[in-house]
C-alpha positions in Angstrom: -25.0 3.7 82.8 -27.3 5.2 80.2 -27.0 3.2 77.0 -28.5 4.3 73.7 -29.9 1.3 71.8 -29.7 1.9 68.1 -32.5 -0.3 66.7 -32.1 -1.4 63.1 -35.1 -3.7 62.6 -38.6 -4.6 63.9 -38.7 -7.7 66.0 -41.7 -7.3 68.2 -44.6 -9.3 66.8 -42.6 -11.1 64.2 -43.4 -14.5 65.9 -46.8 -14.7 67.5 -45.7 -17.0 70.4 -42.7 -14.7 71.4 -43.2 -11.6 73.4 -41.0 -8.6 73.2 -38.0 -7.9 70.9 -34.6 -6.3 70.9 -35.5 -4.0 73.8 -36.5 -6.8 76.0 -33.6 -9.1 75.0 -30.9 -6.5 75.6 -32.6 -5.4 78.9 -32.4 -9.1 80.1 -28.8 -9.3 78.9 -27.7 -6.1 80.6 -30.1 -5.7 83.6 -28.1 -3.0 85.3 -28.2 -0.6 82.3 -30.7 2.2 81.7 -31.7 2.3 78.0 -32.7 5.1 75.6 -34.2 3.8 72.4 -33.7 5.1 68.8 -35.6 3.5 65.9 -32.8 4.1 63.5 -34.4 2.2 60.6 -37.3 4.7 60.9 -34.9 7.7 60.7 -34.7 8.3 64.5 -31.1 9.1 65.4 -29.6 10.9 68.3 -28.7 14.6 67.9 -25.2 14.2 69.4 -23.0 11.4 70.9 -23.4 13.1 74.3 -27.1 12.0 74.6 -26.0 8.7 76.2 -22.9 7.4 78.0 -22.5 4.4 75.7 -24.2 2.9 72.6 -25.3 -0.5 71.3 -26.3 -1.2 67.7 -28.6 -4.2 67.0 -28.9 -6.8 64.4 -31.1 -6.3 61.3 -32.6 -8.1 58.3 -30.9 -5.5 56.1 -27.3 -5.4 54.8 -24.9 -2.5 55.5 -24.4 -2.1 51.7 -28.1 -1.7 51.0 -28.8 1.7 49.5 -31.0 3.1 52.3 -30.8 6.6 53.6 -30.9 5.6 57.3 -27.9 3.3 56.8 -25.8 6.1 55.5 -27.0 8.4 58.3 -26.1 5.7 60.9 -22.7 5.3 59.3 -22.1 9.0 59.8 -23.2 8.9 63.4 -20.8 6.0 64.1 -18.0 8.1 62.8 -19.2 10.9 65.1 -19.0 8.4 68.0 -15.4 7.5 67.0 -14.4 11.2 67.0 -16.1 11.7 70.4 -14.5 8.5 71.8 -17.9 7.4 72.9 -18.1 3.7 73.9 -19.9 1.6 71.2 -20.7 -2.0 70.8 -22.2 -3.4 67.5 -24.0 -6.7 67.4 -24.2 -8.7 64.1 -25.5 -6.0 61.7 -24.1 -3.5 64.2 -20.7 -5.2 64.1 -20.8 -5.1 60.3 -21.9 -1.4 60.4 -18.9 -0.5 62.6 -16.6 -2.0 60.0 -18.5 -0.4 57.1 -18.7 3.1 58.6 -14.9 3.2 59.4 -13.7 2.0 56.0 -13.8 -1.8 56.1 -15.7 -4.1 53.8 -18.7 -6.3 54.3 -20.0 -8.9 51.9 -21.8 -12.3 51.9 -19.8 -15.1 53.2 -18.5 -17.7 50.8 -19.3 -20.3 53.5 -23.1 -19.5 53.4 -25.1 -18.9 56.6 -23.6 -18.8 60.0 -26.5 -19.9 62.2 -27.2 -21.6 65.5 -24.9 -21.7 68.5 -21.4 -21.5 67.2 -17.9 -21.5 68.8 -15.7 -18.4 68.6 -12.0 -18.8 69.3 -10.6 -15.8 71.2 -7.4 -14.7 69.5 -6.4 -11.8 71.8 -7.2 -11.5 75.5 -7.9 -7.9 76.7 -8.2 -6.5 80.3 -12.0 -6.0 80.0 -12.5 -9.7 79.1 -13.3 -10.8 82.6 -13.7 -13.6 83.2 -11.3 -14.6 80.4 -12.2 -17.4 78.0 -10.2 -19.2 75.3 -13.4 -19.8 73.3 -17.0 -19.0 73.7 -20.3 -20.1 72.3 -23.2 -17.8 71.4 -26.1 -17.6 69.0 -25.4 -16.6 65.4 -27.7 -15.6 62.5 -25.9 -14.0 59.6 -25.1 -14.4 55.9 -23.0 -11.2 55.6 -19.7 -10.8 57.4 -16.7 -8.5 57.7 -14.3 -9.3 54.9 -11.8 -6.5 55.5 -11.3 -4.6 58.7 -11.2 -0.8 58.9 -7.7 0.8 59.3 -6.2 0.2 62.7 -8.8 -2.4 63.9 -7.7 -5.5 65.7 -9.3 -9.0 65.4 -10.2 -10.4 68.8 -12.1 -13.6 67.8 -12.7 -15.9 64.9 -14.7 -19.0 64.0 -14.5 -21.7 61.4 -17.2 -19.9 59.5 -16.2 -16.3 60.1 -12.6 -14.9 60.2 -13.7 -11.7 62.0 -16.0 -12.9 64.7 -15.1 -10.0 67.1 -12.9 -6.9 66.6 -12.0 -3.7 68.3 -11.7 -0.4 66.5 -9.6 2.1 68.5 -10.1 1.9 72.3 -13.8 2.5 72.5 -15.5 0.6 69.7 -16.3 -3.2 69.7 -17.9 -5.4 67.1 -19.4 -8.9 67.9 -20.8 -10.9 65.0 -22.8 -13.3 67.3 -26.0 -12.5 69.2 -25.5 -12.8 73.0 -28.9 -11.4 73.5 -30.9 -14.1 71.6 -33.0 -16.5 73.6 -33.3 -20.1 72.5 -37.0 -19.6 71.6 -36.3 -16.6 69.4 -33.3 -18.2 67.7 -35.4 -21.3 66.9 -38.2 -19.3 65.5 -35.9 -17.2 63.4 -34.1 -20.3 62.0 -37.3 -22.0 61.1 -38.6 -18.9 59.4 -35.5 -18.8 57.2 -35.1 -22.6 56.6 -35.6 -22.4 52.8 -32.9 -19.7 52.5 -30.5 -21.4 54.9 -30.9 -24.9 53.4 -32.1 -28.1 55.0 -28.8 -29.5 56.2 -27.6 -26.3 57.9 -31.0 -25.7 59.4 -31.1 -29.1 61.0 -27.6 -28.6 62.4 -28.5 -25.1 63.7 -31.6 -26.4 65.4 -29.7 -29.2 67.0 -27.1 -26.8 68.3 -29.7 -24.9 70.4 -29.4 -27.6 73.1 -25.9 -26.4 73.9 -25.2 -23.9 76.7 -23.9 -20.5 75.7 -21.5 -18.0 77.2 -24.0 -15.1 76.9 -23.6 -14.1 80.5 -19.9 -13.8 80.1 -20.2 -11.8 76.9 -22.6 -9.5 78.8 -19.9 -8.9 81.5 -17.4 -8.2 78.7 -19.7 -5.7 77.1 -20.3 -4.0 80.5 -16.6 -3.9 81.3 -15.8 -2.6 77.8 -18.2 0.3 77.8 -17.2 1.3 81.4 -13.4 1.4 81.0 
């Protein structure tokens, strides 16, 4: 399957000891996919939804409510994907963009940062969730979160920190707040780089959580099943 990766930030070279970035992480997560790359944060967007069979939107250091031209352009493209019934999966910022573009609301969490490997409770099992799980653990790194879903959307997962940890909009669009693509090394470097903003206690807890196993491989299967249905 040809997947268009909508890149919303620069990751390559951010940490000297870590090679690669979103392209490499998503390629490792979904090794059977063929990717086309679009540096959306530099104004590079597809001409039409038909350029790829499915779409993935990455995380970002930006907020969906920032007044940046590329964010509004990306919002419009996501609405085109909905009209075209093109499969779409948003990760973290991409999850928030999906809600924002379709009429939901995103704001900073009253709980502060969601960071480290966190548990997500699955509220609604769907046929593409194979193998099924009652809960999953994946990396997180976010301060913003979806506060109000777009019309007609369905919550699929939640956590103690985030009430909308996963949601589906229509039959072809999926949002996941966590980062199944993150490696432990990248997550650790990102947490340490933001320690002052996150706060000492939560930083310590997040770093300690990185010793836990994750369900990234299962989430990868879910993503593959979702975009292929």
